[in-house]
C-alpha positions as CSV (number, residue, x, y, z in Angstrom):
1,M,14.1,137.4,186.1
2,R,11.5,138.3,188.7
3,I,12.3,136.5,192.0
4,V,10.4,136.4,195.2
5,I,12.2,135.2,198.3
6,A,10.4,134.1,201.4
7,G,12.6,134.9,204.4
8,G,15.2,137.7,204.8
9,G,17.5,136.0,207.4
10,R,21.1,135.0,206.9
11,V,20.5,132.8,203.9
12,G,17.7,134.9,202.4
13,G,19.7,138.1,202.7
14,A,22.8,136.6,201.1
15,L,20.7,135.1,198.3
16,A,19.0,138.4,197.7
17,A,22.3,140.3,197.6
18,R,23.8,137.9,195.1
19,L,20.7,138.0,192.8
20,V,20.5,141.8,192.9
21,S,24.2,141.9,191.9
22,E,23.4,139.8,188.9
23,Q,20.7,142.3,187.8
24,H,17.6,140.2,188.8
25,T,14.5,141.9,190.1
26,V,14.1,140.6,193.6
27,T,11.5,141.0,196.3
28,V,12.0,139.7,199.8
29,I,9.1,138.8,202.2
30,E,10.1,139.1,205.8
31,R,8.1,139.5,209.1
32,D,10.8,141.5,210.9
33,A,10.5,145.2,210.0
34,S,14.1,145.9,211.1
35,I,15.4,143.2,208.8
36,C,13.3,144.6,205.9
37,A,14.8,148.1,206.6
38,R,18.4,146.7,206.7
39,L,18.0,144.7,203.4
40,F,16.6,147.8,201.7
41,E,19.4,150.0,202.9
42,E,22.3,147.6,202.5
43,V,21.3,145.5,199.5
44,G,18.8,147.8,197.7
45,V,16.3,145.0,197.4
46,V,12.5,145.6,197.5
47,T,11.0,144.2,200.7
48,V,7.4,143.3,201.8
49,C,7.0,143.2,205.6
50,G,4.6,140.4,206.4
51,D,3.9,136.7,206.7
52,A,5.0,134.8,203.6
53,T,2.2,132.2,204.3
54,N,-0.5,134.9,204.0
55,P,-2.0,135.0,200.5
56,R,-2.5,138.8,200.5
57,V,1.2,139.3,201.4
58,L,2.2,137.0,198.5
59,E,0.0,139.0,196.2
60,A,1.6,142.3,197.4
61,A,5.0,140.8,196.7
62,G,4.0,140.1,193.1
63,I,3.9,136.3,193.2
64,G,1.5,136.1,190.3
65,T,4.1,137.5,187.9
66,A,7.2,135.9,189.5
67,D,9.5,133.6,187.5
68,V,11.0,132.0,190.6
69,A,9.8,131.6,194.2
70,A,12.4,130.6,196.8
71,A,11.5,129.5,200.3
72,V,14.3,130.0,202.9
73,L,12.2,130.5,206.0
74,A,13.5,129.2,209.4
75,H,11.1,126.3,209.7
76,D,10.0,123.6,207.3
77,P,6.2,123.9,208.1
78,A,6.4,127.6,207.0
79,N,8.3,126.7,203.9
80,L,5.8,124.0,203.1
81,A,2.9,126.3,203.5
82,F,4.5,128.9,201.3
83,A,5.2,126.3,198.7
84,M,1.6,125.1,198.6
85,L,0.3,128.7,198.3
86,V,2.7,129.4,195.4
87,R,1.7,126.3,193.6
88,A,-2.0,127.3,194.0
89,T,-1.6,130.9,192.8
90,S,1.5,131.1,190.5
91,S,3.3,129.3,187.8
92,A,6.7,130.4,189.2
93,R,9.5,127.8,189.4
94,L,9.6,126.8,193.1
95,M,12.8,126.2,195.1
96,V,12.8,125.3,198.8
97,R,15.5,125.0,201.5
98,M,14.7,121.9,203.5
99,L,16.1,121.9,207.0
100,D,14.6,118.5,208.2
101,T,14.8,115.6,205.8
102,N,11.7,114.1,207.4
103,Y,9.8,116.6,205.3
104,R,11.1,115.4,202.0
105,D,8.0,113.3,201.2
106,A,5.7,116.2,202.2
107,Y,7.5,118.6,199.9
108,R,7.3,116.1,197.0
109,L,3.5,115.7,197.6
110,A,3.2,119.5,197.5
111,G,4.8,119.4,194.1
112,V,8.2,120.8,195.1
113,K,10.8,119.3,192.8
114,E,13.8,121.5,193.6
115,L,14.9,120.9,197.2
116,V,18.1,122.0,198.8
117,A,18.7,119.8,201.9
118,E,20.8,122.1,204.1
119,A,22.1,119.4,206.4
120,D,23.1,117.1,203.5
121,V,25.0,119.9,201.8
122,V,26.9,120.9,205.0
123,V,27.7,117.3,206.0
124,A,28.8,116.4,202.5
125,K,31.1,119.4,202.3
126,M,32.6,118.9,205.7
127,T,33.2,115.2,205.3
128,T,34.8,115.9,201.9
129,A,37.1,118.5,203.5
130,I,38.0,116.1,206.2
131,D,38.7,113.1,203.9
132,F,40.4,115.1,201.1
133,P,42.2,118.2,202.4
134,Q,43.6,118.7,198.9
135,V,40.1,119.5,197.6
136,S,39.5,123.3,197.7
137,G,35.8,123.2,197.1
138,S,33.0,120.6,196.6
139,L,29.3,120.3,196.0
140,P,27.2,117.1,196.4
141,L,25.2,116.0,193.4
142,S,22.5,113.4,192.9
143,S,21.6,113.0,196.6
144,G,25.2,112.9,197.5
145,D,26.1,109.9,195.2
146,A,28.3,112.1,193.1
147,L,30.5,115.0,193.9
148,L,31.6,118.1,192.0
149,F,35.0,119.2,193.4
150,E,38.0,121.5,192.7
151,L,41.6,120.4,192.9
152,A,44.9,122.1,192.4
153,I,47.5,120.4,190.2
154,P,50.8,120.2,192.3
155,A,54.1,121.5,190.8
156,R,55.5,118.0,190.4
157,A,52.3,116.1,189.7
158,R,52.9,113.3,187.2
159,V,49.8,114.5,185.2
160,A,51.3,118.1,184.9
161,G,51.9,118.7,181.2
162,Q,49.6,115.8,180.1
163,T,46.5,116.4,178.0
164,V,43.0,115.5,179.3
165,A,42.8,112.7,176.8
166,Q,46.2,111.3,177.9
167,V,45.2,111.4,181.6
168,R,41.9,109.7,180.9
169,G,43.8,107.0,179.0
170,M,46.2,106.3,181.9
171,E,45.9,103.1,183.8
172,G,44.4,103.8,187.2
173,F,42.4,106.9,186.4
174,P,38.8,106.3,187.3
175,R,36.7,106.0,184.1
176,E,33.6,107.7,185.6
177,C,35.6,110.8,186.6
178,I,34.8,113.7,184.2
179,F,36.7,117.0,183.7
180,I,34.3,119.9,183.8
181,A,36.6,123.0,183.8
182,L,40.1,124.3,184.2
183,V,40.9,127.5,186.2
184,D,44.2,129.3,185.8
185,P,45.9,131.2,188.7
186,Q,44.3,134.5,187.5
187,G,40.8,132.9,187.9
188,H,40.1,132.5,184.2
189,T,37.9,129.4,183.5
190,A,38.1,127.3,180.4
191,L,36.1,124.2,179.2
192,P,38.5,121.3,178.7
193,E,38.8,119.4,175.4
194,G,40.8,116.2,174.8
195,N,43.9,118.2,173.8
196,T,43.7,120.6,176.7
197,Q,46.8,120.4,178.8
198,L,46.8,120.1,182.6
199,K,49.3,122.6,184.0
200,A,50.9,122.8,187.4
201,G,49.4,125.4,189.6
202,H,46.1,125.4,187.8
203,N,42.9,124.0,189.3
204,V,40.7,121.4,187.7
205,I,37.0,121.0,188.4
206,L,35.7,117.4,188.1
207,V,32.7,115.3,188.8
208,A,33.0,111.7,190.1
209,R,31.1,109.2,192.1
210,R,31.8,109.8,195.8
211,T,33.3,106.3,196.0
212,Q,35.8,107.2,193.2
213,V,36.9,110.7,194.6
214,A,39.8,109.3,196.7
215,K,41.2,107.5,193.7
216,A,40.9,110.5,191.5
217,V,42.5,112.9,194.0
218,E,45.4,110.5,194.6
219,F,45.9,110.0,190.9
220,L,45.9,113.7,190.0
221,T,48.1,114.8,192.9
222,S,50.6,112.0,193.0
223,E,54.2,112.9,192.3
224,P,56.9,110.7,190.8
225,P,59.4,109.5,193.3
226,L,63.0,110.5,193.2
227,G,65.2,108.2,191.0
228,A,67.2,105.6,192.9
229,G,70.5,107.3,192.2
230,L,69.2,110.7,193.4
231,A,67.5,109.3,196.4
232,S,70.7,107.5,197.4
233,S,72.7,110.7,197.0
234,L,70.2,112.6,199.0
235,A,70.3,110.0,201.8
236,T,74.1,110.5,202.0
237,T,73.6,114.3,202.3
238,L,70.9,113.7,205.0
239,R,73.4,111.6,207.0
240,K,75.3,114.9,207.7
241,L,72.4,116.3,209.7
242,D,73.1,115.7,213.4
243,F,69.5,115.1,214.4
244,L,69.1,112.4,211.7
245,A,72.1,110.4,213.1
246,P,69.8,107.9,214.9
247,L,68.2,106.8,211.6
248,S,69.4,103.7,209.9
249,D,70.5,103.7,206.3
250,G,67.2,102.1,205.3
251,E,65.2,104.7,207.2
252,L,67.2,107.5,205.6
253,E,66.5,106.1,202.1
254,T,62.8,106.0,203.0
255,V,62.9,109.7,203.9
256,A,64.9,110.5,200.8
257,R,62.5,108.7,198.5
258,G,59.6,110.7,199.8
259,A,61.3,114.1,199.1
260,E,59.9,116.4,196.5
261,L,62.3,117.6,193.8
262,L,62.0,121.3,193.0
263,Q,63.3,123.2,190.0
264,T,63.3,126.9,190.8
265,P,64.5,130.0,188.9
266,A,66.6,132.6,190.6
267,G,64.6,135.0,192.8
268,T,62.1,132.3,194.0
269,E,61.0,132.9,197.6
270,L,60.8,129.5,199.3
271,F,59.5,130.8,202.6
272,R,59.4,134.0,204.6
273,Q,60.5,134.9,208.1
274,G,57.6,134.2,210.4
275,D,56.1,131.4,208.3
276,A,55.2,128.1,209.8
277,G,57.9,125.4,209.2
278,E,56.5,122.4,207.3
279,T,59.5,121.5,205.1
280,F,63.3,121.6,205.1
281,Y,65.4,121.8,202.0
282,V,68.6,120.2,200.7
283,V,70.4,122.1,197.9
284,I,71.2,119.7,195.1
285,S,72.5,122.5,192.8
286,G,72.6,126.3,192.9
287,E,72.7,128.7,195.9
288,V,70.0,129.9,198.3
289,A,70.3,133.2,200.2
290,M,69.0,133.4,203.8
291,K,67.8,137.0,204.5
292,D,66.9,138.8,207.7
293,G,63.9,141.0,208.3
294,S,65.5,143.9,206.4
295,R,66.1,141.6,203.4
296,Q,69.9,141.6,204.0
297,T,71.6,138.3,203.2
298,V,72.9,136.7,206.4
299,A,74.0,133.3,204.9
300,T,74.3,131.5,201.6
301,V,73.5,127.8,201.4
302,K,75.4,126.1,198.5
303,Q,75.3,122.6,196.9
304,G,75.1,119.9,199.5
305,G,73.9,122.3,202.2
306,F,70.5,122.3,203.9
307,F,68.3,124.8,205.7
308,G,64.9,125.1,207.4
309,E,65.1,122.0,209.6
310,L,64.8,123.8,212.9
311,A,61.4,125.4,212.2
312,L,60.3,122.0,210.9
313,L,61.2,120.1,214.0
314,T,60.4,122.7,216.7
315,G,57.2,124.1,215.2
316,E,58.6,127.6,215.7
317,P,58.2,130.2,212.9
318,R,60.9,130.6,210.3
319,N,63.7,132.8,211.6
320,A,64.8,133.9,208.1
321,T,63.5,134.4,204.6
322,A,64.9,131.9,202.0
323,V,65.3,133.1,198.4
324,T,67.1,131.3,195.5
325,A,70.2,133.4,194.5
326,T,70.6,131.3,191.3
327,P,68.5,128.7,189.5
328,C,68.3,125.8,191.9
329,E,67.4,122.2,192.1
330,L,66.2,121.4,195.6
331,A,65.0,118.4,197.5
332,A,62.1,119.4,199.9
333,V,61.6,117.0,202.8
334,G,58.3,117.5,204.6
335,R,57.0,116.8,208.1
336,E,55.0,113.8,206.8
337,D,58.2,112.1,205.5
338,F,59.3,111.7,209.1
339,R,55.9,110.6,210.5
340,G,56.1,107.0,209.4
341,V,59.6,106.5,210.6
342,M,58.9,108.1,214.0
343,M,55.7,106.0,214.5
344,A,57.5,102.8,213.6
345,N,60.5,103.5,216.0
346,P,59.7,105.6,219.1
347,A,63.2,105.1,220.4
348,V,64.6,106.9,217.3
349,A,62.2,109.8,218.0
350,L,63.4,110.1,221.6
351,E,67.1,110.1,220.5
352,M,66.4,112.7,217.8
353,S,64.6,114.9,220.4
354,R,67.7,114.6,222.6
355,I,70.1,115.6,219.9
356,L,67.8,118.5,218.8
357,G,67.7,119.7,222.4
358,Q,71.5,119.7,222.6
359,R,71.7,121.7,219.3
360,L,69.2,124.3,220.5
361,S,71.1,124.6,223.8
362,R,74.3,125.3,221.9
363,L,72.6,127.8,219.6
364,G,71.2,129.6,222.7
365,G,74.7,129.8,224.2
366,Q,76.1,131.2,221.0
367,A,73.4,133.8,220.9
368,Q,74.3,134.9,224.5
369,Q,78.0,135.1,223.6
370,T,77.2,137.2,220.5
371,K,75.2,139.6,222.7
372,R,78.0,139.9,225.2
373,R,80.6,140.6,222.4
374,G,78.3,143.2,221.0
375,L,77.9,145.0,224.3
376,F,81.4,144.8,225.8
377,G,83.8,143.6,223.1
378,R,84.3,146.9,221.3
């Protein structure tokens, strides 16, 4: 298509680059000669240096034969003037970036039907990111009443392995939430049908009323809790950790029930040396190798053992890389699993901090002894 863009600034330049890459014929009108030169050199787009609200400049840009005219100037009065001139001289489809929503009625009276309210888009995307950190991308629709959003299916999500029809039939799934597309880890997109299976690690793109987004996100990302027997067994294992000694049996059960059960094949890298610590692990079955910076195994954690708790509690980077040496079943206990317990009982948090401090002190002493033996104990 032949497209004329009024404004070659940040938005206009990015829009022109995208359209040129998609093989459209694009002309940009821009008053700043240096911007015109840069766009021509970097993007390869045709530019007309002049005022987009001047009829002669519009004629030079080919507005009479344009299929689309897009106004992305820095001020609404200029965008409005451009829109009125285009309506008077061309049959091009007209699109306008609106910076101030007070101009909405003026644009409508000028015959502009396709408005992109910049502030509304930014606010909607930022509030969605704040409210739903699981959502990887979003776009407001229908004046913000509906939302198009993208969501990853977690490894243990209860909907993983279910078909779209089965999920839509489950109690609690919002009826007005619609599946639009599925995206696999390689970026391939497919249109879902009723028998299309939702797979862990894939992304789903959906549309829902904004009031239903929270319910949809919670439903699609929720994970089944550990069974009572496994949670009890895990709580017994957690009792062995010195820094968890202040927790009551009930509090340990609460932490255990919130753990994530992982089934991992041999060779799975759970975290790398230097990563941030957000989770510690309990080995239910199998073996995990702890490796140093040169990928040499420095320790092996077997059934009933645990690892990763120091980085979780201190906030320091991981001091080793964890790789499953055999197929493993692991219980992953995250930072959030402790938050509720700590908030409910500050005294427990203080006691855990004291115990952790003692442990770190002991580890520091052991490190010094190791250094001394290495230097003088030969």
